[in-house]
C-alpha positions as CSV (number, residue, x, y, z in Angstrom):
1,M,-16.2,36.4,-9.5
2,K,-18.3,33.7,-7.6
3,T,-17.0,30.9,-5.7
4,L,-18.0,27.1,-5.6
5,S,-16.3,25.4,-2.6
6,T,-16.1,21.7,-2.6
7,I,-15.6,20.4,1.0
8,I,-14.4,17.1,1.6
9,A,-14.0,15.3,5.0
10,A,-11.4,12.5,5.4
11,R,-10.3,10.0,7.3
12,N,-8.6,6.6,6.5
13,A,-8.5,7.8,3.1
14,A,-4.6,8.3,2.3
15,A,-5.1,5.7,-0.5
16,W,-8.2,7.3,-2.3
17,L,-7.1,11.1,-1.9
18,P,-5.1,11.6,-5.1
19,Q,-7.7,10.5,-7.3
20,C,-10.3,12.3,-5.5
21,I,-8.5,15.4,-5.5
22,A,-7.2,15.3,-9.0
23,S,-11.0,14.6,-10.5
24,V,-12.2,17.4,-8.2
25,A,-9.4,20.1,-9.6
26,S,-10.0,18.8,-13.2
27,Q,-13.7,19.8,-13.5
28,R,-14.7,22.9,-15.6
29,L,-16.8,25.8,-14.7
30,P,-18.4,28.7,-16.4
31,A,-16.8,32.0,-16.8
32,G,-17.0,34.3,-13.9
33,W,-16.7,31.2,-11.5
34,R,-13.8,29.7,-9.4
35,A,-13.3,26.6,-7.6
36,D,-12.1,25.9,-4.1
37,I,-11.4,22.3,-2.6
38,R,-11.6,22.5,1.1
39,L,-10.5,19.2,2.8
40,G,-10.8,18.5,6.5
41,V,-8.6,15.6,7.7
42,D,-10.5,13.7,10.6
43,S,-7.6,13.4,13.1
44,C,-5.7,10.6,11.1
45,P,-2.0,10.9,10.8
46,A,-1.5,8.5,7.4
47,T,-4.4,10.9,5.6
48,L,-2.4,14.0,6.6
49,M,0.8,12.5,5.3
50,A,-1.2,12.0,1.9
51,V,-2.6,15.6,2.0
52,S,0.9,16.8,2.4
53,R,2.0,15.3,-1.2
54,I,-1.0,17.1,-3.0
55,R,-0.4,20.4,-5.0
56,H,-3.1,22.5,-6.6
57,P,-3.3,26.3,-6.1
58,R,-7.0,26.0,-4.9
59,F,-6.3,23.0,-2.8
60,H,-6.7,24.0,1.1
61,A,-6.4,21.3,3.7
62,Y,-7.1,21.6,7.5
63,Y,-6.4,19.3,10.4
64,F,-9.1,18.5,12.9
65,P,-6.7,17.1,15.9
66,E,-10.0,15.5,17.5
67,H,-12.4,12.7,15.6
68,V,-15.6,14.7,14.9
69,G,-16.8,13.1,12.0
70,P,-17.7,14.5,8.6
71,Y,-20.6,16.6,9.2
72,V,-19.1,18.6,11.9
73,I,-16.0,18.8,9.7
74,F,-18.4,20.4,6.9
75,N,-20.4,22.6,9.6
76,S,-16.9,24.1,10.5
77,L,-15.3,24.7,7.0
78,A,-18.6,25.9,5.6
79,C,-19.0,28.2,8.6
80,S,-15.4,29.7,8.5
81,Y,-15.1,30.3,4.3
82,P,-18.3,31.8,3.1
83,T,-19.0,31.0,-0.6
84,D,-22.0,31.3,-3.2
85,V,-22.4,27.4,-3.8
86,L,-21.4,24.3,-1.4
87,A,-20.7,20.8,-3.1
88,R,-20.3,18.1,-0.6
89,F,-18.2,15.1,-1.9
90,D,-16.8,12.0,-0.5
91,A,-12.9,11.5,-0.3
92,D,-13.1,7.9,-1.5
93,D,-15.0,9.2,-4.6
94,V,-14.1,10.2,-7.8
95,M,-15.9,12.9,-10.2
96,L,-16.3,12.5,-13.7
97,G,-16.7,14.6,-16.8
98,D,-18.7,17.7,-15.9
99,Y,-19.8,16.8,-12.6
100,L,-19.9,20.3,-10.9
101,L,-20.5,22.1,-14.5
102,S,-23.7,20.1,-15.0
103,Q,-25.3,20.9,-11.4
104,L,-23.8,24.4,-11.3
105,N,-26.0,25.0,-14.8
106,E,-28.8,23.7,-12.7
107,L,-29.0,25.8,-9.8
108,G,-29.5,28.8,-11.2
109,S,-29.3,32.0,-8.7
110,A,-27.2,31.5,-5.4
111,S,-30.2,33.6,-3.5
112,V,-33.1,30.8,-4.4
113,P,-32.7,27.7,-2.4
114,A,-32.0,24.6,-4.3
115,I,-30.1,21.3,-4.3
116,T,-28.6,19.3,-7.2
117,Q,-27.6,15.6,-7.6
118,T,-26.4,13.2,-10.2
119,W,-26.5,9.4,-10.8
120,S,-23.4,7.3,-10.1
121,V,-21.5,4.4,-10.7
122,Y,-20.4,2.0,-7.9
123,V,-17.1,0.7,-8.2
124,D,-14.5,-1.0,-6.0
125,H,-11.0,-0.3,-4.7
126,D,-9.7,-0.1,-8.3
127,L,-12.4,1.7,-9.6
128,H,-13.8,-1.3,-11.5
129,P,-17.8,-1.2,-12.0
130,V,-19.3,-3.5,-9.3
131,C,-22.9,-4.8,-8.6
132,A,-23.5,-3.3,-5.3
133,R,-26.5,-3.8,-2.7
134,L,-28.2,-0.7,-1.7
135,A,-29.9,0.3,1.6
136,S,-33.1,-0.5,0.2
137,G,-32.2,-4.2,-0.3
138,K,-32.0,-3.5,-4.0
139,T,-29.1,-4.2,-6.2
140,T,-27.3,-1.9,-8.7
141,A,-27.0,-3.1,-12.5
142,Q,-24.1,-5.4,-13.1
143,D,-22.0,-2.4,-14.6
144,G,-22.5,-0.8,-11.4
145,R,-24.6,2.2,-12.8
146,R,-27.3,3.7,-10.4
147,S,-30.1,5.9,-12.2
148,E,-31.1,7.3,-9.1
149,A,-29.3,10.2,-6.9
150,S,-27.4,9.3,-3.5
151,D,-27.8,11.3,-0.4
152,G,-24.2,11.6,0.0
153,Q,-23.2,13.7,-2.5
154,F,-24.8,16.8,-3.6
155,M,-24.4,20.7,-4.2
156,M,-26.5,23.3,-3.0
157,T,-26.8,27.1,-2.8
158,S,-25.6,29.2,-0.3
159,S,-29.1,30.2,0.9
160,V,-30.0,26.6,1.5
161,W,-27.1,26.5,4.1
162,Q,-28.1,30.1,5.6
163,R,-31.6,28.6,5.8
164,L,-30.8,25.4,7.5
165,G,-27.6,26.4,9.6
166,G,-25.8,23.5,9.0
167,F,-25.6,19.6,9.3
168,Q,-26.9,17.6,12.7
169,A,-23.5,16.5,14.4
170,W,-24.4,12.8,13.7
171,R,-21.9,9.7,12.9
172,C,-23.7,8.9,9.7
173,H,-27.0,9.4,7.8
174,G,-26.6,13.2,8.6
175,D,-26.9,13.9,4.5
176,T,-30.2,12.2,4.5
177,E,-31.5,14.5,7.4
178,F,-30.0,17.5,5.5
179,I,-31.6,17.0,2.5
180,R,-35.3,15.9,3.8
181,R,-35.0,19.2,6.2
182,A,-34.5,21.1,3.1
183,R,-36.8,19.9,1.0
184,W,-39.4,20.7,3.9
185,A,-37.8,24.3,4.2
186,G,-38.9,24.4,0.4
187,A,-35.7,24.4,-1.6
188,S,-36.0,22.9,-4.7
189,R,-34.1,19.3,-5.8
190,K,-32.9,18.6,-9.2
191,V,-31.1,15.5,-10.2
192,V,-28.9,15.8,-13.5
193,P,-29.8,12.3,-15.3
194,A,-26.5,11.3,-15.8
195,H,-23.9,9.0,-14.3
196,L,-21.4,11.6,-13.2
197,Y,-19.3,10.2,-10.3
198,L,-17.8,7.0,-9.0
199,R,-18.9,5.8,-5.6
200,R,-16.1,3.6,-4.0
201,M,-17.3,0.5,-2.1
202,H,-14.9,-0.6,0.7
203,S,-15.3,-2.0,4.3
204,G,-14.3,1.5,5.6
205,S,-17.1,3.7,4.1
206,L,-19.9,4.9,6.3
207,T,-22.6,3.0,4.5
208,Q,-20.3,-0.3,5.1
209,A,-18.7,-0.2,8.0
210,D,-20.2,-2.2,10.9
211,E,-20.6,0.8,13.2
212,T,-22.3,2.9,10.9
213,G,-23.3,0.7,8.0
214,Y,-26.8,0.1,6.6
215,A,-27.9,-2.7,9.5
216,S,-25.8,-0.6,11.9
217,Q,-28.0,0.1,15.2
218,I,-26.9,4.1,15.1
219,R,-28.1,4.1,11.4
220,R,-31.2,2.9,12.4
221,Y,-31.7,5.1,15.3
222,Y,-31.0,8.2,13.2
223,A,-33.4,6.9,10.7
224,Q,-36.3,6.8,13.1
225,Q,-35.1,10.7,14.1
226,I,-35.6,11.3,10.4
227,R,-39.1,9.8,10.4
228,D,-40.3,11.5,13.5
229,A,-38.9,14.9,12.0
230,H,-40.8,14.1,9.1
231,D,-44.2,13.5,11.0
232,R,-43.5,17.1,12.7
233,Y,-43.2,18.6,9.4
234,A,-46.2,17.0,8.1
235,R,-48.0,18.7,11.1
236,G,-47.0,22.1,10.5
237,A,-44.0,22.5,12.6
238,P,-41.4,24.7,11.1
239,P,-38.0,22.4,9.9
240,E,-35.5,23.5,12.4
241,R,-32.5,25.9,11.8
242,L,-29.7,24.7,13.7
243,R,-27.0,26.1,15.7
244,P,-23.7,24.4,13.8
245,A,-21.9,22.1,15.8
246,V,-18.3,23.0,14.6
247,A,-14.8,22.0,16.1
248,R,-11.2,23.5,16.2
249,F,-8.9,23.1,13.2
250,Y,-5.7,24.1,11.9
251,P,-3.9,24.7,8.5
252,A,-2.6,21.5,7.8
253,N,0.8,23.3,6.9
254,A,0.8,25.4,9.6
255,M,-0.2,23.3,12.5
256,P,1.0,23.9,16.2
257,A,3.9,21.6,17.4
258,E,1.3,20.8,20.3
259,T,-1.4,19.5,18.1
260,M,0.7,17.9,15.2
261,P,0.1,13.9,15.6
262,R,3.2,12.1,16.7
263,S,3.6,9.7,13.7
264,Y,3.3,12.6,11.6
265,S,5.9,14.8,13.2
266,E,8.5,12.2,13.5
267,A,7.6,11.1,9.7
268,A,8.1,14.9,8.4
269,R,11.6,14.9,10.1
């Protein structure tokens, strides 16, 4: 039996998690495959409370007592729980139809480095389609449909992960850097030409928040790092295999008392 693990990092995501996890749990997979959902709560008591109410046999939640960001959470969970295929997904988004199945059919053997993505539909808080402005300055169609892949959500074979070592421990833009480095390392990239997930637009998302959004100073800094790496690889330098930055975490239902957030422990009494 092969395993596909969907890894989700969640912070300030209590309002979105039920829809997100339900959409992942409802996905179909081919015969001979099983799915795991592994969610890391990024030092957020409110999100931890929301997690405690989610019940699914293959849903596993973990609490990170220190705020480390989505890429360190992915590194930590991916390194701790080996799998055949990994999917990166955001806690505020919603999978549609055969989001996982359609990409899994494109990946082929887990031993062959490959990344897959799909198109998306931009939506508001209540999942109504919206016209959204993109990083390029362009906008989506009025119905929110974007007929291009976005770097934030993708699947990959375990061989890609093993080759690259992990994500950069960046506050944002780490997904773009990872995909670019994977392509230079020889991984194939396939895009399923279908709108298979809802991408929720809100002020707290990494692409919209003042600190990490499209116009933020730190995102511009990371973009320059990506351009510099592109130049190195184009001159013949090999893409780096990182020693992944990881952080301590605990199963959400079995945390030591000293690590339990005060507001959560009081509410749980």
